[in-house]
N, C-alpha and C positions, 0 to 999 in steps of 0.2 A: 718146086719144094725144098721144103727145109726139113735141114735134117736134123736130128737134136742130139746132143751128145751124147755118150752112150749110160753116162750116171746118171743124167737128169731121167728119171722115170715119172709120169703125170701122177700124182695121187690117184686112186679109188677113192669114188664119191661115198661117202656114210649117210644116209638115210633112214628112218623108223629108227624102232626101240630093239634095242636089245632083248632076247628074251631071261633075261634078269634081271632087266628093268623094265618091264610087263610082268611079273609077279611079283614084285617089291609095291607096282603101283598097284595091283588088284589089288591083295593081301591088304593095303594101306583102305583103297576106295571100299575092300568087304566093309571093314569096323566101322566104320564113320558110318557106312548104311545103316551097321547094326546096333551101332550106336542109338542115330535118327529114328529108327524103328522099335526099338526098346522104350526111347523118350515118349513119342507119337505113344502106344501102347499105353503106357503107363501114364498118359496125359489125359487119352481117352475113358478108362475105366475109372479117374478121379469125379468127368464131367458127368459121368453115367452115374456114380456115387453120389454127389452131390445132386444130383439128379434126382434119383430113389426115395433120399434122405429128406429133401425139399418133401416128395408126394406124399412118404409115410406119415410124416408133419400137419402135413395140409389134411388129406383124412382123417386122421386120430382128431388133429381137431377139430375139423368137425363133425363128424359121430359124436364125441364128448363132447359138443355144447346141443344135438340133438337129444342125446338120454337127457342129459340136465337140464333141459327145456319142459321132457317130457316129466320124469319121471316129481320135480316139482311141481310142475302143473294138475298130477294125477289128482284121483279122488284115496286110492287102495290100491296092497299089493291082492290082488287074485291067484295067484297061480306063481311060487319057488320052486327051482332046480338051478343048480351052479352051472346050467348054459341054456334058461331059457327064467323072461320073467311076461306075467300078463298083470296090467294094472286095469281099472278102470279112470280112462283118462274124463274133465270134467266136464265134458257131451255127454256125461255113459256112454260111451263106444268105450271097445277095446282093444285094447293099443299091448303087441305083441314083441319082444324082442329073446330071439333065439342066435345060438353059438352053432354055429353047424362043422364042427373038427374037422368035417373027412370032406366035405372043401374049401373047409376056412375060410369062414364067413359069419358076419355080423347082421342078421336081418332084420328090417322095421317092419313091422306089417299091425298098418291101421284101418279098420273102415275093408277089408277084403284087394288094400292094394297093399304090395309088399317090396322093399324095396333093398338093397343091400349096404348099410353102412360102413364096412368095413370090409375090406379082399383082404390076402395072405397074408391072414391070420392063425401064427404057430397055438398062440394058446391066448385064454378068458377064459371068467370065470366071475361068475358073480357071490352075494355075500349079503346075509341080513341081521338090523341090527336098530335095536332098541335107540330111541333118542337119546338116550339119558345117559352123558358119560360117565363114565368109573373117574376117581380124582386121575388114574396117572393120564388123559385125556381118551382114554382108550373108550368104547362102546362095547356093552350089555348085548352078548347074540340075542338074538326075538327065538328064543325059545322057549318048551313052557316046563314045569318041572322035569319032566322024563326026558325029556329034550330034545326033543319034537320040535323043528319049526312053524309057532306062531304068527300066523298073517297076521294075523290083528292088532298086534304089538308092535309089530316091523316098520319103522316110519327111515329106518338107513339103510340104503344102497349103497355099497361097496360094488365097483367095477373096477378090475384090475383087464389089461392085457398088454398082448406082443407080439407083434406084426413080422415081418422081414422077404427083403425082396433079392434078386440072386442075381450076378455079370456071369454069363456067359456060363452058364449051367453050376456057379457057388453062391451055395445064401453068403455072401458078402454084407447089403449093410444089413442091418435089427435096429427097429425100435427100442428104444429105449421101454419100460415100463408106464404104461398107462394107470394111470389108479387116479380113482373119483371117490371118496362119498358124496353120493346126494340126500338128502333131505325129503322127502314125501312133505310138503306143506300146507297139505285141503285137512 
C-alpha cells in the first residue's frame, strides 16, 4: 500500500461546461441562427419577387401583343365602354375584349371561344380617339358635338392597365402601368 503525504490531495476531475458557459454559448448560437434565418427569408422573398416580376412582365407583353395584333387587323369598332370593346375582325367575326374588375381579369372572346389574357389585374381602362393628332401630339376624342362617343370616327384605341401579385398575403409586386395607343388600320 502506498501512502500519500497528507499535504497532497488528488485533484478532482473537471469535465463538461459550467452553467454560465452553456448560457453564453446558447445565446451566441441563437444570434447566429436568427441572422441566418433572417437572411434566408430575405433571399426567399427576393427570389419570389423576381419570379413575380418576370411573370407579370411576360403576361403583360403577351396581352399587349395580342391586343395590338387584333385591333390593328380589325375592320371597325362596334361597341365601346371603358371596360369592354367589341370589334369586327377581318373575317367578319366578332372579337370582344372585356375587363371584369371583380375577377380582376381581361378576357378575349372570339368565335365563341374565351381566353383570359390578364389575371390579377387591379385596373384596366379603354379609351377611343380619332386618328388625327393635335399639334401637341395628343389625339382628339372620338365624340360627336354633344360629347357622346362616336364609333364611326374612332380609329385609335388607348388601353392602360396595372397588375399586381402578392407574397405572403401582402401586395408586394406591382407591374408599372402598361399603356398603348393602337390604331385600327383598315
